[in-house]
TORKOL-4160 file (C-alpha; in steps of 0.2 Angstrom, whole numbers, padded with zeros to 4 digits, m for minus):
354
<pt num="1" X="0001" Y="0000" Z="0001"/>
<pt num="2" X="0008" Y="0017" Z="m0007"/>
<pt num="3" X="m0005" Y="0031" Z="m0008"/>
<pt num="4" X="m0008" Y="0052" Z="m0008"/>
<pt num="5" X="m0020" Y="0057" Z="0006"/>
<pt num="6" X="m0026" Y="0066" Z="m0011"/>
<pt num="7" X="m0031" Y="0048" Z="m0017"/>
<pt num="8" X="m0038" Y="0043" Z="0005"/>
<pt num="9" X="m0047" Y="0058" Z="0004"/>
<pt num="10" X="m0053" Y="0055" Z="m0012"/>
<pt num="11" X="m0062" Y="0039" Z="m0006"/>
<pt num="12" X="m0072" Y="0043" Z="0005"/>
<pt num="13" X="m0077" Y="0059" Z="0000"/>
<pt num="14" X="m0065" Y="0064" Z="0014"/>
<pt num="15" X="m0059" Y="0086" Z="0017"/>
<pt num="16" X="m0040" Y="0088" Z="0020"/>
<pt num="17" X="m0032" Y="0102" Z="0032"/>
<pt num="18" X="m0011" Y="0102" Z="0027"/>
<pt num="19" X="m0002" Y="0087" Z="0013"/>
<pt num="20" X="m0012" Y="0085" Z="0001"/>
<pt num="21" X="0002" Y="0073" Z="m0006"/>
<pt num="22" X="0009" Y="0066" Z="0009"/>
<pt num="23" X="0011" Y="0047" Z="0004"/>
<pt num="24" X="0003" Y="0036" Z="0018"/>
<pt num="25" X="0011" Y="0016" Z="0015"/>
<pt num="26" X="0001" Y="0006" Z="0031"/>
<pt num="27" X="m0013" Y="0012" Z="0045"/>
<pt num="28" X="m0012" Y="0008" Z="0063"/>
<pt num="29" X="m0020" Y="0015" Z="0080"/>
<pt num="30" X="m0015" Y="0031" Z="0084"/>
<pt num="31" X="m0004" Y="0028" Z="0099"/>
<pt num="32" X="0004" Y="0016" Z="0089"/>
<pt num="33" X="0006" Y="0026" Z="0073"/>
<pt num="34" X="0024" Y="0030" Z="0068"/>
<pt num="35" X="0028" Y="0041" Z="0050"/>
<pt num="36" X="0019" Y="0034" Z="0032"/>
<pt num="37" X="0004" Y="0026" Z="0046"/>
<pt num="38" X="m0014" Y="0035" Z="0043"/>
<pt num="39" X="m0023" Y="0033" Z="0060"/>
<pt num="40" X="m0040" Y="0038" Z="0066"/>
<pt num="41" X="m0049" Y="0047" Z="0080"/>
<pt num="42" X="m0065" Y="0042" Z="0086"/>
<pt num="43" X="m0066" Y="0041" Z="0103"/>
<pt num="44" X="m0064" Y="0058" Z="0114"/>
<pt num="45" X="m0053" Y="0051" Z="0127"/>
<pt num="46" X="m0040" Y="0049" Z="0112"/>
<pt num="47" X="m0038" Y="0065" Z="0105"/>
<pt num="48" X="m0026" Y="0067" Z="0119"/>
<pt num="49" X="m0015" Y="0060" Z="0106"/>
<pt num="50" X="m0017" Y="0072" Z="0091"/>
<pt num="51" X="m0003" Y="0082" Z="0098"/>
<pt num="52" X="0010" Y="0067" Z="0102"/>
<pt num="53" X="0004" Y="0056" Z="0087"/>
<pt num="54" X="0018" Y="0051" Z="0074"/>
<pt num="55" X="0004" Y="0048" Z="0060"/>
<pt num="56" X="0006" Y="0056" Z="0044"/>
<pt num="57" X="m0012" Y="0060" Z="0042"/>
<pt num="58" X="m0027" Y="0055" Z="0055"/>
<pt num="59" X="m0047" Y="0055" Z="0049"/>
<pt num="60" X="m0059" Y="0065" Z="0061"/>
<pt num="61" X="m0073" Y="0072" Z="0063"/>
<pt num="62" X="m0077" Y="0089" Z="0054"/>
<pt num="63" X="m0079" Y="0097" Z="0070"/>
<pt num="64" X="m0063" Y="0088" Z="0079"/>
<pt num="65" X="m0054" Y="0103" Z="0089"/>
<pt num="66" X="m0037" Y="0099" Z="0080"/>
<pt num="67" X="m0020" Y="0104" Z="0087"/>
<pt num="68" X="m0009" Y="0117" Z="0073"/>
<pt num="69" X="0000" Y="0104" Z="0069"/>
<pt num="70" X="0009" Y="0107" Z="0051"/>
<pt num="71" X="0019" Y="0085" Z="0051"/>
<pt num="72" X="0001" Y="0080" Z="0053"/>
<pt num="73" X="m0013" Y="0080" Z="0039"/>
<pt num="74" X="m0030" Y="0079" Z="0044"/>
<pt num="75" X="m0043" Y="0070" Z="0034"/>
<pt num="76" X="m0059" Y="0078" Z="0039"/>
<pt num="77" X="m0075" Y="0064" Z="0038"/>
<pt num="78" X="m0093" Y="0060" Z="0045"/>
<pt num="79" X="m0086" Y="0048" Z="0049"/>
<pt num="80" X="m0067" Y="0042" Z="0054"/>
<pt num="81" X="m0071" Y="0024" Z="0060"/>
<pt num="82" X="m0080" Y="0019" Z="0046"/>
<pt num="83" X="m0071" Y="0031" Z="0035"/>
<pt num="84" X="m0051" Y="0019" Z="0043"/>
<pt num="85" X="m0063" Y="0003" Z="0038"/>
<pt num="86" X="m0067" Y="0007" Z="0023"/>
<pt num="87" X="m0047" Y="0008" Z="0018"/>
<pt num="88" X="m0045" Y="m0006" Z="0025"/>
<pt num="89" X="m0055" Y="m0018" Z="0015"/>
<pt num="90" X="m0049" Y="m0010" Z="0001"/>
<pt num="91" X="m0032" Y="m0011" Z="0003"/>
<pt num="92" X="m0026" Y="m0021" Z="0016"/>
<pt num="93" X="m0040" Y="m0035" Z="0019"/>
<pt num="94" X="m0031" Y="m0051" Z="0022"/>
<pt num="95" X="m0031" Y="m0063" Z="0008"/>
<pt num="96" X="m0031" Y="m0083" Z="0016"/>
<pt num="97" X="m0022" Y="m0092" Z="0000"/>
<pt num="98" X="m0024" Y="m0109" Z="m0001"/>
<pt num="99" X="m0024" Y="m0118" Z="m0018"/>
<pt num="100" X="m0031" Y="m0133" Z="m0024"/>
<pt num="101" X="m0032" Y="m0152" Z="m0016"/>
<pt num="102" X="m0018" Y="m0156" Z="m0006"/>
<pt num="103" X="m0013" Y="m0174" Z="m0006"/>
<pt num="104" X="m0014" Y="m0173" Z="0011"/>
<pt num="105" X="m0033" Y="m0175" Z="0008"/>
<pt num="106" X="m0046" Y="m0188" Z="0012"/>
<pt num="107" X="m0064" Y="m0187" Z="m0001"/>
<pt num="108" X="m0075" Y="m0200" Z="0001"/>
<pt num="109" X="m0080" Y="m0204" Z="m0015"/>
<pt num="110" X="m0099" Y="m0204" Z="m0009"/>
<pt num="111" X="m0094" Y="m0185" Z="m0004"/>
<pt num="112" X="m0097" Y="m0167" Z="m0019"/>
<pt num="113" X="m0086" Y="m0151" Z="m0023"/>
<pt num="114" X="m0091" Y="m0139" Z="m0032"/>
<pt num="115" X="m0080" Y="m0129" Z="m0041"/>
<pt num="116" X="m0062" Y="m0120" Z="m0035"/>
<pt num="117" X="m0066" Y="m0130" Z="m0019"/>
<pt num="118" X="m0048" Y="m0130" Z="m0009"/>
<pt num="119" X="m0044" Y="m0140" Z="0004"/>
<pt num="120" X="m0028" Y="m0140" Z="0015"/>
<pt num="121" X="m0015" Y="m0154" Z="0024"/>
<pt num="122" X="m0025" Y="m0169" Z="0032"/>
<pt num="123" X="m0043" Y="m0160" Z="0030"/>
<pt num="124" X="m0056" Y="m0177" Z="0030"/>
<pt num="125" X="m0073" Y="m0176" Z="0022"/>
<pt num="126" X="m0081" Y="m0190" Z="0026"/>
<pt num="127" X="m0096" Y="m0200" Z="0016"/>
<pt num="128" X="m0111" Y="m0190" Z="0008"/>
<pt num="129" X="m0104" Y="m0173" Z="0013"/>
<pt num="130" X="m0107" Y="m0157" Z="m0003"/>
<pt num="131" X="m0094" Y="m0141" Z="m0001"/>
<pt num="132" X="m0102" Y="m0129" Z="m0012"/>
<pt num="133" X="m0090" Y="m0120" Z="m0026"/>
<pt num="134" X="m0079" Y="m0107" Z="m0020"/>
<pt num="135" X="m0074" Y="m0113" Z="m0004"/>
<pt num="136" X="m0058" Y="m0118" Z="0007"/>
<pt num="137" X="m0054" Y="m0128" Z="0021"/>
<pt num="138" X="m0037" Y="m0128" Z="0031"/>
<pt num="139" X="m0027" Y="m0141" Z="0036"/>
<pt num="140" X="m0032" Y="m0153" Z="0049"/>
<pt num="141" X="m0051" Y="m0150" Z="0048"/>
<pt num="142" X="m0062" Y="m0164" Z="0049"/>
<pt num="143" X="m0080" Y="m0165" Z="0039"/>
<pt num="144" X="m0092" Y="m0180" Z="0048"/>
<pt num="145" X="m0105" Y="m0186" Z="0039"/>
<pt num="146" X="m0118" Y="m0179" Z="0027"/>
<pt num="147" X="m0115" Y="m0162" Z="0031"/>
<pt num="148" X="m0118" Y="m0150" Z="0021"/>
<pt num="149" X="m0105" Y="m0134" Z="0017"/>
<pt num="150" X="m0113" Y="m0116" Z="0007"/>
<pt num="151" X="m0102" Y="m0109" Z="m0009"/>
<pt num="152" X="m0090" Y="m0093" Z="m0004"/>
<pt num="153" X="m0087" Y="m0100" Z="0015"/>
<pt num="154" X="m0071" Y="m0101" Z="0024"/>
<pt num="155" X="m0067" Y="m0113" Z="0037"/>
<pt num="156" X="m0048" Y="m0111" Z="0048"/>
<pt num="157" X="m0038" Y="m0125" Z="0053"/>
<pt num="158" X="m0044" Y="m0139" Z="0070"/>
<pt num="159" X="m0062" Y="m0138" Z="0066"/>
<pt num="160" X="m0075" Y="m0152" Z="0067"/>
<pt num="161" X="m0091" Y="m0151" Z="0060"/>
<pt num="162" X="m0103" Y="m0167" Z="0065"/>
<pt num="163" X="m0112" Y="m0175" Z="0052"/>
<pt num="164" X="m0128" Y="m0168" Z="0046"/>
<pt num="165" X="m0126" Y="m0149" Z="0050"/>
<pt num="166" X="m0127" Y="m0138" Z="0038"/>
<pt num="167" X="m0117" Y="m0124" Z="0034"/>
<pt num="168" X="m0123" Y="m0109" Z="0022"/>
<pt num="169" X="m0114" Y="m0098" Z="0008"/>
<pt num="170" X="m0101" Y="m0084" Z="0015"/>
<pt num="171" X="m0100" Y="m0091" Z="0035"/>
<pt num="172" X="m0081" Y="m0090" Z="0042"/>
<pt num="173" X="m0077" Y="m0100" Z="0056"/>
<pt num="174" X="m0059" Y="m0095" Z="0065"/>
<pt num="175" X="m0047" Y="m0112" Z="0071"/>
<pt num="176" X="m0051" Y="m0126" Z="0086"/>
<pt num="177" X="m0073" Y="m0123" Z="0082"/>
<pt num="178" X="m0084" Y="m0138" Z="0084"/>
<pt num="179" X="m0099" Y="m0138" Z="0076"/>
<pt num="180" X="m0111" Y="m0152" Z="0082"/>
<pt num="181" X="m0107" Y="m0157" Z="0099"/>
<pt num="182" X="m0116" Y="m0171" Z="0108"/>
<pt num="183" X="m0130" Y="m0158" Z="0117"/>
<pt num="184" X="m0127" Y="m0161" Z="0138"/>
<pt num="185" X="m0142" Y="m0173" Z="0141"/>
<pt num="186" X="m0143" Y="m0186" Z="0155"/>
<pt num="187" X="m0154" Y="m0193" Z="0164"/>
<pt num="188" X="m0149" Y="m0200" Z="0181"/>
<pt num="189" X="m0159" Y="m0217" Z="0187"/>
<pt num="190" X="m0169" Y="m0223" Z="0203"/>
<pt num="191" X="m0149" Y="m0223" Z="0208"/>
<pt num="192" X="m0141" Y="m0207" Z="0202"/>
<pt num="193" X="m0135" Y="m0216" Z="0189"/>
<pt num="194" X="m0132" Y="m0202" Z="0175"/>
<pt num="195" X="m0137" Y="m0209" Z="0156"/>
<pt num="196" X="m0134" Y="m0202" Z="0138"/>
<pt num="197" X="m0147" Y="m0196" Z="0131"/>
<pt num="198" X="m0145" Y="m0198" Z="0112"/>
<pt num="199" X="m0144" Y="m0179" Z="0100"/>
<pt num="200" X="m0149" Y="m0184" Z="0085"/>
<pt num="201" X="m0154" Y="m0168" Z="0079"/>
<pt num="202" X="m0138" Y="m0155" Z="0069"/>
<pt num="203" X="m0133" Y="m0135" Z="0068"/>
<pt num="204" X="m0137" Y="m0124" Z="0052"/>
<pt num="205" X="m0128" Y="m0110" Z="0053"/>
<pt num="206" X="m0136" Y="m0101" Z="0040"/>
<pt num="207" X="m0129" Y="m0088" Z="0027"/>
<pt num="208" X="m0117" Y="m0073" Z="0032"/>
<pt num="209" X="m0110" Y="m0080" Z="0050"/>
<pt num="210" X="m0097" Y="m0079" Z="0057"/>
<pt num="211" X="m0089" Y="m0090" Z="0070"/>
<pt num="212" X="m0073" Y="m0084" Z="0083"/>
<pt num="213" X="m0060" Y="m0098" Z="0088"/>
<pt num="214" X="m0062" Y="m0111" Z="0101"/>
<pt num="215" X="m0081" Y="m0110" Z="0099"/>
<pt num="216" X="m0095" Y="m0127" Z="0104"/>
<pt num="217" X="m0111" Y="m0128" Z="0096"/>
<pt num="218" X="m0121" Y="m0141" Z="0103"/>
<pt num="219" X="m0132" Y="m0152" Z="0089"/>
<pt num="220" X="m0153" Y="m0152" Z="0096"/>
<pt num="221" X="m0156" Y="m0167" Z="0103"/>
<pt num="222" X="m0168" Y="m0165" Z="0090"/>
<pt num="223" X="m0171" Y="m0153" Z="0080"/>
<pt num="224" X="m0159" Y="m0140" Z="0077"/>
<pt num="225" X="m0150" Y="m0128" Z="0082"/>
<pt num="226" X="m0151" Y="m0115" Z="0073"/>
<pt num="227" X="m0138" Y="m0099" Z="0070"/>
<pt num="228" X="m0147" Y="m0085" Z="0061"/>
<pt num="229" X="m0142" Y="m0073" Z="0047"/>
<pt num="230" X="m0127" Y="m0064" Z="0052"/>
<pt num="231" X="m0123" Y="m0068" Z="0068"/>
<pt num="232" X="m0108" Y="m0067" Z="0075"/>
<pt num="233" X="m0102" Y="m0075" Z="0088"/>
<pt num="234" X="m0084" Y="m0069" Z="0098"/>
<pt num="235" X="m0071" Y="m0081" Z="0105"/>
<pt num="236" X="m0074" Y="m0097" Z="0119"/>
<pt num="237" X="m0095" Y="m0096" Z="0116"/>
<pt num="238" X="m0104" Y="m0111" Z="0119"/>
<pt num="239" X="m0121" Y="m0111" Z="0111"/>
<pt num="240" X="m0133" Y="m0126" Z="0120"/>
<pt num="241" X="m0142" Y="m0139" Z="0112"/>
<pt num="242" X="m0158" Y="m0135" Z="0101"/>
<pt num="243" X="m0153" Y="m0113" Z="0104"/>
<pt num="244" X="m0161" Y="m0101" Z="0092"/>
<pt num="245" X="m0151" Y="m0087" Z="0084"/>
<pt num="246" X="m0159" Y="m0073" Z="0076"/>
<pt num="247" X="m0152" Y="m0063" Z="0063"/>
<pt num="248" X="m0136" Y="m0049" Z="0065"/>
<pt num="249" X="m0136" Y="m0055" Z="0082"/>
<pt num="250" X="m0118" Y="m0055" Z="0091"/>
<pt num="251" X="m0110" Y="m0061" Z="0107"/>
<pt num="252" X="m0095" Y="m0059" Z="0114"/>
<pt num="253" X="m0079" Y="m0069" Z="0122"/>
<pt num="254" X="m0085" Y="m0084" Z="0136"/>
<pt num="255" X="m0105" Y="m0081" Z="0136"/>
<pt num="256" X="m0115" Y="m0094" Z="0140"/>
<pt num="257" X="m0132" Y="m0099" Z="0130"/>
<pt num="258" X="m0142" Y="m0116" Z="0140"/>
<pt num="259" X="m0154" Y="m0126" Z="0127"/>
<pt num="260" X="m0170" Y="m0121" Z="0122"/>
<pt num="261" X="m0167" Y="m0104" Z="0124"/>
<pt num="262" X="m0172" Y="m0091" Z="0109"/>
<pt num="263" X="m0163" Y="m0075" Z="0107"/>
<pt num="264" X="m0169" Y="m0060" Z="0094"/>
<pt num="265" X="m0164" Y="m0052" Z="0082"/>
<pt num="266" X="m0152" Y="m0038" Z="0082"/>
<pt num="267" X="m0147" Y="m0040" Z="0103"/>
<pt num="268" X="m0130" Y="m0037" Z="0108"/>
<pt num="269" X="m0123" Y="m0049" Z="0122"/>
<pt num="270" X="m0109" Y="m0043" Z="0129"/>
<pt num="271" X="m0093" Y="m0053" Z="0134"/>
<pt num="272" X="m0098" Y="m0068" Z="0151"/>
<pt num="273" X="m0114" Y="m0067" Z="0147"/>
<pt num="274" X="m0128" Y="m0080" Z="0153"/>
<pt num="275" X="m0143" Y="m0086" Z="0154"/>
<pt num="276" X="m0153" Y="m0099" Z="0159"/>
<pt num="277" X="m0163" Y="m0114" Z="0148"/>
<pt num="278" X="m0182" Y="m0111" Z="0140"/>
<pt num="279" X="m0182" Y="m0091" Z="0139"/>
<pt num="280" X="m0182" Y="m0082" Z="0127"/>
<pt num="281" X="m0176" Y="m0063" Z="0124"/>
<pt num="282" X="m0185" Y="m0050" Z="0112"/>
<pt num="283" X="m0178" Y="m0042" Z="0096"/>
<pt num="284" X="m0163" Y="m0027" Z="0101"/>
<pt num="285" X="m0161" Y="m0032" Z="0115"/>
<pt num="286" X="m0145" Y="m0028" Z="0124"/>
<pt num="287" X="m0136" Y="m0037" Z="0139"/>
<pt num="288" X="m0123" Y="m0028" Z="0148"/>
<pt num="289" X="m0105" Y="m0041" Z="0150"/>
<pt num="290" X="m0108" Y="m0052" Z="0166"/>
<pt num="291" X="m0124" Y="m0052" Z="0166"/>
<pt num="292" X="m0136" Y="m0069" Z="0172"/>
<pt num="293" X="m0152" Y="m0069" Z="0162"/>
<pt num="294" X="m0163" Y="m0080" Z="0175"/>
<pt num="295" X="m0177" Y="m0073" Z="0161"/>
<pt num="296" X="m0187" Y="m0073" Z="0148"/>
<pt num="297" X="m0187" Y="m0052" Z="0143"/>
<pt num="298" X="m0199" Y="m0049" Z="0131"/>
<pt num="299" X="m0195" Y="m0029" Z="0127"/>
<pt num="300" X="m0182" Y="m0019" Z="0118"/>
<pt num="301" X="m0169" Y="m0013" Z="0127"/>
<pt num="302" X="m0154" Y="m0013" Z="0139"/>
<pt num="303" X="m0151" Y="m0025" Z="0154"/>
<pt num="304" X="m0136" Y="m0029" Z="0167"/>
<pt num="305" X="m0133" Y="m0037" Z="0182"/>
<pt num="306" X="m0137" Y="m0054" Z="0189"/>
<pt num="307" X="m0149" Y="m0057" Z="0191"/>
<pt num="308" X="m0152" Y="m0047" Z="0175"/>
<pt num="309" X="m0162" Y="m0031" Z="0176"/>
<pt num="310" X="m0170" Y="m0018" Z="0165"/>
<pt num="311" X="m0152" Y="m0006" Z="0164"/>
<pt num="312" X="m0158" Y="0011" Z="0175"/>
<pt num="313" X="m0167" Y="0000" Z="0186"/>
<pt num="314" X="m0148" Y="m0011" Z="0190"/>
<pt num="315" X="m0137" Y="0006" Z="0188"/>
<pt num="316" X="m0152" Y="0014" Z="0206"/>
<pt num="317" X="m0149" Y="m0003" Z="0215"/>
<pt num="318" X="m0129" Y="m0003" Z="0212"/>
<pt num="319" X="m0128" Y="0019" Z="0218"/>
<pt num="320" X="m0141" Y="0012" Z="0234"/>
<pt num="321" X="m0126" Y="m0001" Z="0238"/>
<pt num="322" X="m0112" Y="0008" Z="0236"/>
<pt num="323" X="m0121" Y="0020" Z="0244"/>
<pt num="324" X="m0128" Y="0009" Z="0261"/>
<pt num="325" X="m0113" Y="0010" Z="0271"/>
<pt num="326" X="m0116" Y="0034" Z="0274"/>
<pt num="327" X="m0137" Y="0025" Z="0273"/>
<pt num="328" X="m0131" Y="0015" Z="0288"/>
<pt num="329" X="m0124" Y="0028" Z="0299"/>
<pt num="330" X="m0137" Y="0040" Z="0294"/>
<pt num="331" X="m0150" Y="0025" Z="0301"/>
<pt num="332" X="m0139" Y="0023" Z="0316"/>
<pt num="333" X="m0140" Y="0045" Z="0321"/>
<pt num="334" X="m0157" Y="0044" Z="0317"/>
<pt num="335" X="m0162" Y="0030" Z="0329"/>
<pt num="336" X="m0152" Y="0040" Z="0342"/>
<pt num="337" X="m0163" Y="0057" Z="0338"/>
<pt num="338" X="m0178" Y="0047" Z="0339"/>
<pt num="339" X="m0175" Y="0037" Z="0356"/>
<pt num="340" X="m0168" Y="0054" Z="0361"/>
<pt num="341" X="m0187" Y="0060" Z="0355"/>
<pt num="342" X="m0195" Y="0048" Z="0366"/>
<pt num="343" X="m0187" Y="0052" Z="0382"/>
<pt num="344" X="m0190" Y="0070" Z="0380"/>
<pt num="345" X="m0211" Y="0065" Z="0376"/>
<pt num="346" X="m0211" Y="0052" Z="0390"/>
<pt num="347" X="m0202" Y="0065" Z="0405"/>
<pt num="348" X="m0217" Y="0079" Z="0400"/>
<pt num="349" X="m0230" Y="0079" Z="0414"/>
<pt num="350" X="m0248" Y="0076" Z="0405"/>
<pt num="351" X="m0265" Y="0089" Z="0412"/>
<pt num="352" X="m0268" Y="0079" Z="0427"/>
<pt num="353" X="m0250" Y="0080" Z="0438"/>
<pt num="354" X="m0251" Y="0099" Z="0432"/>
């Protein structure tokens, strides 16, 4: 990548303040940038770096206060974050190149592969699998029987996709994830010994889903565990059997969704959120980090805490909890004052004793 500021500004419809002929060769964070780097400012708590960054150019909002620096060119845009992303996607988008089918790959004779399918070292494609056009599967990945994978899908190394699972188009699955592991189903007998319940369903990942590394998505006991279109799951997320996740929902790292939970569309679950099973989250629900969802959340909005409550309620409760020591002191003083008032009242003479 070697571009002038003028070229970059033209791509994102930006206004240049400074040297339009300055050359950009890379991108970087504002606090780590060096000469030749393009950076961006989208949070005000990073504005302090405008005086010290070594970047050559920086995306800023139109109304951003800017130090007067001869060595730093500003590119004013509506959204610095979006403009920065456009430049990365246009010139620096990572390419994961794997050509053809490696000689160490094992493809069952009954499997069907589309055109331009690439398989890395030691990939196993089992009986009756179907892989559509332009899909890339990296090293040591295993597809068990009857798996279907759509077109333009990218599967990184050491992924396991269990039997009968369905993967959509343009799906990305990162290294170490397991799709279709057995659901956690056991039944105790009269002696308290647990017996495994067969998990005979599957997992369906719809189009444009992205699965982070070391994610486990359990197959349904009966039917399907369904991850809707455009869903993004961060690293180390656990999805239990028969869960349904609506389109364009995002779930952050180390969250766990218990069995048969239904999550609506366009929801956000922050890191380490946990849910009990057999509940429903409405479309547009946002759950703060480390919250525990113990019952259905039937209205869109922000929730937080354990158990998760409407955000405003939780913040008020947290405020009261923080103030408990001062409340305690105030209550003690009030008790003393009440006792003194009672003593005064009890010691006052009545009309009969005057």
